[in-house]
N, C-alpha and C positions, 0 to 999 in steps of 0.2 A: 640133515635130511637127505636120503638117497633112495635108490631103487624105486619101487612102486609109489611110495609116499611122495617122492620128488616129482614123479610123472603126474600124479593127481594134481599137484600144485601147478605144474607147468602147462597142463592141459585144461586148467580152469575148473576141475571137479571140486565142488564145494566140500567143506569139512563140517560146517555147522551153520545154524541161523537162529534168529530169535523169532519165535512164533508170535502171532497177533496178541496172545494173552500174556506175553512176557516170558514164556517158557523157553529155555535154551535147549535147542534140539541138536543132537549130533548124528550125522549120517554114519551108518555102520559100514564096515569094510566091504561086504558083499554088494551093497548098494553102489558104492563108489566104483567098484570093479565093473559092475554092469554098465554104468554111465561111460566108463572109459572104453568098454567094448563097443558101445554104440558109436564111438568115434573111430572104429575100425582098428583099434589097438589090440594086439594079441598079448594078453597079460600073462600068458603061461610060460614065456621064455625070457629069462633074465637078461640074456645077451641083447635081445631086441629092445627091452626096456632101457638098458644102458645106452644103446645107440640113439634112441629117441631123446633121452635126457641130455646126451651130449649135443645133439642137433638143436634142441630147444633152449639150451642154457650156455654151455661152454663155448660152442662154436661161434656164437655172436661176438665173443670177446676177441676172436681171431680175425673177424671180418672187417674190423675198423668201423664200417657202417652197414646197416641192413639195407634192404631194398627201399625202405622208407626212412627218412630222418625228419623228425619234428623240429621246427625252428620257430622261435618267437618272432612274429612279424615286426614288432617294434624295434628290436635290437639285432635281428638276424642271428640270434644265439642258438647254437645247437651243439651236441656232444659227439665226440669221436672216441673210439676205444682203441688204445694204442699200447704196445709193449713199453714197459718202463725204459727200456734201452733206447727208445726213439724219442725220449723226452727233449733232447737238445736239437732235434731236427726241425724242419719247417714243412708246412703243407701249402699247396696252392689250390684254391677252390675256384672253379670256373662254372658260371651259369650262363651258357651262350645266349639263351632267349632274353636275358636281362643285361647282356653285355657286361657281366661282372667277372673280374679276375682279381682275386684277393689272396695275398700271401700272409701267412700267420706263423710266428715262431711258437712251437708247442711248449717251450719253456715258460712262455708268458701266459699260457692257458690255465684256467682254474681247474684243479682236480676236484671232481664231484663224486668220485667213487673208485673202487679198485677191486681186483679179483686175483686170487692166487691159484695157479695151476701148474703142476709139474715143475715146481721150483722157479717159475717165472711169474712176475707181477705185471698185471695189465691195468692200465689207468683209464678211467672215464674222464675225459677233459672237455671243458666247455670253451668254445671259441665264438666270437661275434664278428659278423661281417657287415653290420649296418642294416638299417631298415629295409624291408623287402615288401613288394606288393603281395597281397594275399593271394594264395593259389598254390599250384603244384608245379615245381620247377625241376627239370632234368639237370643234374649237377654232377660234375666230374671233380674228383679229389686226387691230387698227386702228392706223394710224400715218400718216406723211407719204406715203402711197400708198393706192391703193384697198383696201378691206377684203379681207383674205385669209381663205379658209376652208381648213382643213387637218385631217388626222387625226393627232393627236399620240399617238405610241406611248410609253407609260411602261414602260421596259424595266428589269427588275431586273438586278443585276450578275451573278447566277448562276442557273442552272437550279434548279428545286425540289430540295430535299434532305430526307431523312427526319430526324426527330428522332433524336438519338444516331447521327448519320451516321458516326461513327468506328467503330461496331461492324461486324464482318465478317458478311456474310450469305451463306447457302448455299441453293441451290435446284436445281431440275431443269430440264433443257431437253428438249423433245420435239416431235415432229410430231403434232399432234392426230389427224390421220386414221389414224395407225398404231395407235392404242389398240384393244385387242382386248377384247371382252366377249361374253357369251352373250345379250345383249339388243339390241345395236346392229344396224344393217342394212347391215353390210359395210364401214362406215367409222366411225372414231372420232368421237364426237359430244360435245355439251356435257354430257350426263349422265355419260358416261364421265369427262369432265374434272372434274365436280363430285365424283364419287366418289374420283377420284385425289387431289384437293386435301385431302380428309380424311386420307388415309393419308400424304401428303407432309408435312402440318403435324405429324402425330404423329411423323414421322421427322426433325423439326428443320429443315424447309425453310421459308424465308421468301419464296420466289417460285417460280413456274413460268413458264419462258420458252417461248413457243409459236412455231410457224411463222406466216407471214402468213395471216390468216383471210380475205383479200380475195375478193371475188366473182369467180368464174370464168365458164364459159360453159355455160349450161343446155342449149343445143342441140348443144354439142360437148363432151360430158362427158369425153372422153379428153384434152382440153387441161387437164392436171392440175397444171401447175407453179404453185405459189403465188407465184412470183416473176415471172410473166408474166400478170397478172390482167386481167379486164375492167374492174374499177373498184376502186381501193384504199380508197375511203371506204365501201364496202358489204361485207357479210359473205356468204360462201359458204353458201347455205341447206342444203347437205348436212350441215353441222355441227349442224343442228337435231335434237334427240332427239325422235323421233315419240311415244314413250310418254309422255315428260315433257310434251309439248305437249297430248296428249289429256287427261292428268290435270289440267293447268291449266284447260282449257276446261270439264271436267266439275266440278271442285271449286271453282274461283274464279269462273267465269262462268256456272255451271249450264247449260251447253250439252249437250244430249243427243247426243253424238257417236256415230256408228254404229260398230259393231264392224269394219266394213270399213276403218276408219282405224287399226286395230291389227293389222297383218299379222305373221306369224311372222318372226323375224329371218332374215337371209340366212345363207348358209354361213359359220359362224364359224371354220372350219378353213383356209380359203384363205390361202395365203402372200401373195398379191398382191391388191390391190383391183381388182375389175372395175367401173370407174366407170360404164360403160354400163348394167350391170345395176342398180347402186345408184341411179343417176339415174332409170332407168325406174320403179323401185318408189317411191322417195321423192317424186319430183315428181308422180306420179299421186296419191299420198296427200295431198301438200300441196294440190293442186288441189281434192280432195274436202273437205279440212278448210276451205279458204277458203270454198267455197260453203255448207258447213254452218254456219259460225260467223260470217261477216262481217255477216249481217243482224241478229245479236243487238245491241241498242243499245249495251251496254257495250263489246263488242268493237269495233264500228264506231267508236265515239267514241275509244277508246284508239288504234286504228290511225290515225284522222284526226289526232289530236293529235301522234302520233309523226311522221307524214308532214309536217305543217305545221312542226314544229320542225326536222326534218332538211332540208326544202326551203329553210329560211332560210339554212342553211349550205352547201348543195350545189346544183350545177347538174346535176340528174339527172331532167330532164323526161321522159326516155324510159321510165321505169319504169311498168309497169301497176299497177293497184290490187292485183292478186294478188301482184306482186313486192314492193310496199310491205308487204303483209300478212306475207310471209315475212321481210322485213327486221325488222319489228316483233317477230316471234316469235324470231328469232335474237338480237336485242338483249335481250329478256326473259331468255333463258336465259344469255347471256353475263354480264349484270349480276348474276344470281343466283349465278353461279360466283365472280365477284370479291367479292361480299358474303360468300359462304361462306368464301372464303379469309381475308379479314380477320377474320371472326368466329372462325375457327379459330386465330387468333393469328399469321398470317403478316404480317410487317412491310410487305411489298410486294404480295404476291398475284400477279396475272397480269402478265406482261410481253408486250406486243404486239410484232410485227415489221412494220416498214413497208418494203415492197419499193422498190427504187430507181426503178422505172418501171412503166408500164402497157403492155398489148399493143395493137397496131394492130387495129382491128376491134372493139374493146370499147367499152363505154359511156363510160368516162372519156375516151378519145381522141376519140370522136365528139362528146361534149358540149363539149369544150374544144379542138377542132381548131385554132382560131385562135391558140392559145398555143404551138403546136409549130412546129419548123423543118420545112422541106421537103426530103425526101430525106436526112435525117440520122438515124442511129440512135446509141444510146449503147453503149459497150463499154469495153475496156481496152487500153492500149498493150502492146507486146511485153513479155513477162516470161519467167522460166525455165519456166513451165508452158504457155505459149502464145507461141512465138517470133515468130509473125506477128500477135500481138494477138488480141483477141476482139471480136466483134460480137454483142451480146446481143439484137439485133433489136427493141429497145424504142425508140420514137420520142423524139427529143431535144426538150426544151423550149427555146424561144427566150428567151434571158436578158433581152431587152427586153420581150417580150410578157408574161412572167410577172408583171411589175409592174402589169398592168392591174387596175383596181378595188382598188387598195391591197393587192395581193398576195392577193386573195381566194381564188384557187385553192390556193396553198400553205397559207394559214391553215386552210382547210377540211380539207385533207389531214392536217395535224398534229392539228387539234382532233378530228376524227372518229376518228383512230387512238389518241388518248389516252383517249377516253371509255370508262369501265368497265375501266380498267387502272391498275395502280400504277406502271408504267414503260413507256417506249417505246424499243425498239431500232430504230435507223435503219440499214437496210442500205446499205453504201457511203456513209458519212456525208460523204465528200469531195465528194459531189455538190452540197452546198450552197455549195461553193467553185468546183469545176470538174468537168467531165465530159469524157471522151474521146469525141469525135464520130467516127463512121464514115460516109463518103460517097464519092462518086466525084469524081475530079479528073482532067481530061484523059483521060477514058475508062478510068481505072484505080481500083481501091480505094485509098482514102487516109484520113487521119485527123489530128486534132490536138485539143489541149485547148481548151475554150471555158469562159470564166469567168462565174460568176453573181453576183448582188448579195449577196455573203456577209454583209455587216453586217446587212442587213434580214432575210434568211432565218434567221440566228442569233438575231436579236431576236425573231422569231416563236416559235422554239423556247423561248426563255427565258420569254416572256410566257405561252404556252400551257401550259408545264409548271407554272407557278404557278396559273393559272386552273383547271387540271385536277388539281392536286396529284399530278403524275406525274414521276418521274425520267426523265432522258433518257440513253440509251446510244448511242454512235455506233460502228458497225463500221468501224474505221480500219485495216484490214489492207491491205497492198499499198503503193503509192507515195503517201505522205501529204505534202502541202505543209507546210512548217514553220509557216506562219501558221495552218493548221488545227489542228495539234497544240497550239500555244501558246494559241489561242483556246479550244479544248476544255478545257484545264487551267484557264484563268482562269474559264470559265463553268460549272464543275462539270458538264461534259458528259462522262460516263464513256466511256473507250475500251474496246477489246475485244482480248484476247490469246488466241490459240490456241497451246497448248503446243507442238504440232507445229512451228510456225513461229517460235517464240521462240528464235532462235539468234544467236550473235555472228558476226562477219565470217569467222571460221575454220570456221563450220558447226557449232559446238558449242552444246549447249543452254545458254542463259543461266542463271546462278544465280537461283533463284526469289526470293531476297531482293532482287534488283534489279528485280523487276516493279513497274510503277507501281501506286500504291494505288488511284487512282480508275479502276478498270477492272473489266470483266466478264471473268473468267478461265475458259477452257474447255479441255479436252483437244482436242476436235474439234467441228465443226459439220456442217451438212447437206451441205457441199461436199467434205468429206474423209471418209476411211474411219473407221468405228467402231474402237475400240482393238483388239478381237479380230481384225478383218479386217486391220488395219494390222500387227499383230504376226505373224500367220500368212501375210502376203503375199496374202491372199485377194483383196484389191482389185486387185492386179497380175494375178493369175490370171484374174479376171473381165475385165479389160481385154484380156488376150490371147485369151480365149475369144470375146469379142465382136469380135475383130479390130480393136480400137482401138489396138493396138500390135503390133509385130512380135515374133518370138521373141527376136531380139537385143535389142530395146528392153526387153522384159520381163526378160531376164537382167540387163541393166544396172541396171534399177530395183530388182531384187531384191538385187543386190550393194550398192547405195546404201542400201537398207533395212536390210540386215544391219549396215552401218556405223552407221546411226542407232540401231538397237537396242542395239548395244554402247555407243554414246555415252550412250544413255538409262540403261542399267544403271549405268554409271560415275557419271552424274549423280545417280542414286538411291542410290549407295553400295552396290550389290548386287554381290557377287563372282560369278565365273563358275560356281563350284561350286553356289552357291545357285540361280543362274539355270538351270543344267542340271537341278537337282532339281525346280525349279518349272516347267519347260518345259510340262508337261502341265496346269499350273494357271496359265494366263495371268491369271486374275482376281486371283491373289495379287500379281502384278506391277502390275496396274492399281490394286489397293488401295494398294500402296506409293506409286504415282504420285499418287493422290488425296491421300494423307496429306501428301506433300511439298508439293503445291500448296495444301493447306489452311493450311499454315504461312506462306505467302507474304503480302506486304502487300496483295494485291488484295482490295478490300472485298466484291466479289461473286464467288462461285465457283459456276458452273453445272455440274452433273453430268448428263451425257447419259443419258437412260433407256435408249437403245440399248446403252450401255456397261455399265450395271448388269445388263442382261439377257444380256450377252456376245453381242450380235448379230453374226453373221459377214458380213452383207450390207449394203452402203451403201444409203442411201435415195436417193442421187442421184449421178450421175457427170457432172461438168461437161463440156460439149462434146458431150454426147449428147442425143438427143431420144427416139426410139423404139427405138434400138439396145438400150438397157438400160431395164428398166421403172422409170424414175425416178418418184418421188413415189407409189409404189404398194405398196412393201414394208411389210407389217404387222409388228408385234411378235409374238413367238412365244407369249408368256404375258400374262395380265392384269397391268397395272401394279402393282396392290396386292400381288400375289404376289411380283413382283420386288422391291418395296420391303421386304417382310417378310423375304425371303431375305437382304437386305443391311442389316438393321437394326443389326447390330453395327458394320459399317463406317460407317454414317451417324452412329451415336452417337460413334464415335471421331473422325470429322471434326468434329462439333460441339465435342467437347472440345478438339481442337487449335485450332480457330478461336477459341474463347473465351480460350485461353491465349497464343496467338501475338501 
């Protein structure tokens, strides 16, 4: 392999893939060339291609070590690339931060690979220096070559696991903004979450899975999707509880905050969130709070320390002092929620959700523009729900540029989203292996898979999970490469099962006893209808009402849904007589479903708060933006009331989980 074909491989440009229906698809040459050009590669000059191939392949054999070296934390084993002529020499490895100075004879090192170039043979040899603490360690290597400086990553075999990890845990899943209370300002906030956690812990929950809390757009409040954020390392200030913040300043910092910072709550009866109204009120008060409190020495010092600490990890120079003040406030309240959860007895507490990408025009993209491809967005290949594929409109990261500064960008992304959480769910976890790129080729929309440095990105997840004592869950729905599935299993990186989609090749629901153990099991998530809407076909009616499907398509979907309902009842062992008697009581069927899932091997079971409330409206309809009010529908009743109404069901689920 040489020339352009070699560069395709080295740059991660895919060659083929297996479609959802089993069809083997090959990407044509023009498509692959277009993907490479999105990476800024001039494909028209053979000399430039040869230089890139040399830099990405041959040169690494000359360098002994790269900027990053992966080491096994248990043995301290890692590899060096040396000329065969140096086989009888020795090397000295020094890790100053760990007070390690280790000498090794290369003749005793195991040869794990070789490379031949210009008549010279280069060896890949593995040496071991003993167990190392998990983390990133500056390392100096001296030998029959100039002194090499590298960053040695001590990688654990598996992601962080709870004590008694064999126990089955149950929790809630919810969209924070949907929480309703008579004290918030039109959008669920951290105080609502704090109060919910007390009730959830009392109802035998070990975790609460949230939607992404990422920073959105202050000047464009109607850009409400948490999966198209401005910056994934920052928090949406609208989640700050105003009354809680005022109490903190008055009680902890003795700041005489004016009554103007304590306005009456907004309309608590509205079904949908008016983000423009919420933002107008809350940001005006945030600004007033900032000016009233920031000059107090204790507050100023706390914000300064927070900013300095975060600036060490993040490239967010665009933030103003007022925005840093709001980030500090948000983190104070979030940390209080996680501490409250663990003190209430939750084994995990809060589970964060990391979106697969960021929006164009946001802080994250602007601050890291050099890491992204040109003219390429990420999406998904054709599938039964989108026969022409999907373009999510999120800019695609360049798989070579992401390696800059020892993967600092991805490290900060993971670290910041694990802070103050007991676990991290990674949306579309296949992205650490490959992403479907959408771009233009020969004047037409086109796409292909592009591969990322999987081994290094997975290593970061393992390291950061231990440093932050946070479990890792990967949303592995859709087309999952087999190497990702096996790596997740070996790394204790939990998968994700949606009952709606857990079917065999004949379209029947799989026996729940066949579910994988290391998974987060859910009936539904934010992209599919709540159970009540699913059972009543309300989601289909909504699609028809919003002209998202034709009358004929709606009829076909309803017929398929009736088949699914019959299949579900058979799966549950419920006969038609019982089903007809219980038709008006959909919640009884849902309860039977939860009990069935509770007995499955899955170690994490998330119960959607929408389903407990019997919510008839979806929170999001994929493929729509403003046609349906996505990310705006609120819950109908306070969460504590819903939990109390379902206390017997929650207790029964706990009993089943303990006995299964």
